[in-house]
C-alpha positions as CSV (number, residue, x, y, z in Angstrom):
1,M,5.5,12.8,-5.4
2,K,6.7,10.0,-3.1
3,T,6.2,6.3,-3.2
4,Y,5.0,4.5,0.0
5,I,4.8,0.8,0.7
6,I,1.7,-0.4,2.5
7,T,1.4,-3.8,4.1
8,Y,-1.5,-5.0,6.3
9,D,-3.1,-7.9,8.1
10,L,-6.9,-8.0,8.4
11,V,-7.6,-10.0,11.5
12,K,-11.2,-10.9,12.0
13,D,-13.6,-9.2,9.5
14,K,-11.8,-9.2,6.3
15,D,-13.2,-6.3,4.3
16,Y,-10.6,-6.4,1.5
17,K,-12.9,-4.7,-1.0
18,S,-13.2,-1.4,1.0
19,L,-9.5,-1.4,1.8
20,H,-8.5,-2.0,-1.8
21,E,-10.9,0.8,-3.0
22,V,-9.1,3.3,-0.8
23,I,-5.7,2.1,-1.9
24,R,-6.7,2.4,-5.6
25,S,-7.9,5.9,-5.0
26,F,-4.3,7.2,-4.8
27,N,-2.7,8.8,-7.8
28,K,-0.7,5.7,-8.8
29,W,-0.7,2.3,-7.2
30,A,0.5,-1.3,-7.7
31,R,-0.2,-4.5,-5.8
32,I,3.1,-6.1,-5.0
33,T,2.0,-9.2,-3.1
34,E,-1.4,-10.2,-1.6
35,S,-1.2,-7.7,1.2
36,T,1.6,-5.4,0.1
37,W,1.0,-2.4,-2.2
38,A,2.9,0.6,-3.4
39,V,1.2,4.0,-3.8
40,V,2.5,7.3,-5.3
41,T,1.1,10.4,-3.6
42,N,1.9,13.8,-2.1
43,K,0.5,12.7,1.2
44,K,2.5,11.8,4.3
45,A,2.6,8.3,5.8
46,A,0.4,9.3,8.7
47,E,-2.2,10.6,6.3
48,I,-2.2,7.4,4.4
49,R,-2.5,5.4,7.6
50,D,-5.4,7.5,8.8
51,E,-7.3,7.1,5.4
52,L,-6.8,3.4,5.4
53,G,-7.7,3.2,9.1
54,Q,-11.2,4.5,8.3
55,V,-12.1,1.2,6.6
56,M,-10.1,-1.1,8.9
57,D,-11.0,-2.6,12.3
58,S,-9.2,-1.6,15.4
59,D,-7.4,-5.0,15.7
60,D,-6.1,-5.0,12.0
61,R,-2.4,-4.3,11.5
62,L,-1.1,-1.7,9.1
63,F,2.4,-0.5,8.2
64,V,3.1,2.4,5.8
65,V,6.7,3.4,5.0
66,K,8.2,5.8,2.4
67,S,10.1,3.8,-0.2
68,G,13.8,4.0,0.0
69,V,16.7,4.1,-2.5
70,E,17.2,0.4,-3.0
71,A,14.8,-2.5,-3.6
72,A,14.8,-6.1,-4.7
73,W,11.9,-8.4,-5.4
74,R,10.9,-11.7,-6.9
75,N,7.6,-12.7,-8.5
76,S,5.6,-9.6,-7.7
77,K,2.0,-9.4,-8.7
78,C,2.6,-6.1,-10.5
79,K,4.8,-5.5,-13.5
80,N,8.6,-5.1,-12.9
81,E,8.6,-1.9,-14.9
82,W,6.1,-0.2,-12.6
83,L,8.4,-1.1,-9.6
84,K,11.5,0.1,-11.4
85,E,9.9,3.4,-12.3
86,N,8.3,4.2,-9.0
87,L,10.2,2.7,-6.1
């Protein structure tokens, strides 16, 4: 499985509930900041983008990237252990 970082901006209609439900449907997930999440899945970045896009408006912004080798953070919303184990 791979870990992906998802970040988004909901521009006009802010349907966070639907977006968060889709994100939470992945195998493993963690909320890193208000609009940044990590998910663990076998899917590709484009598949994640397309799934999330189904509950987003056309003017909303979305960025999905496969997690790399190195990371650093401060005051994340999720537990540090989750990030250490999954990024």
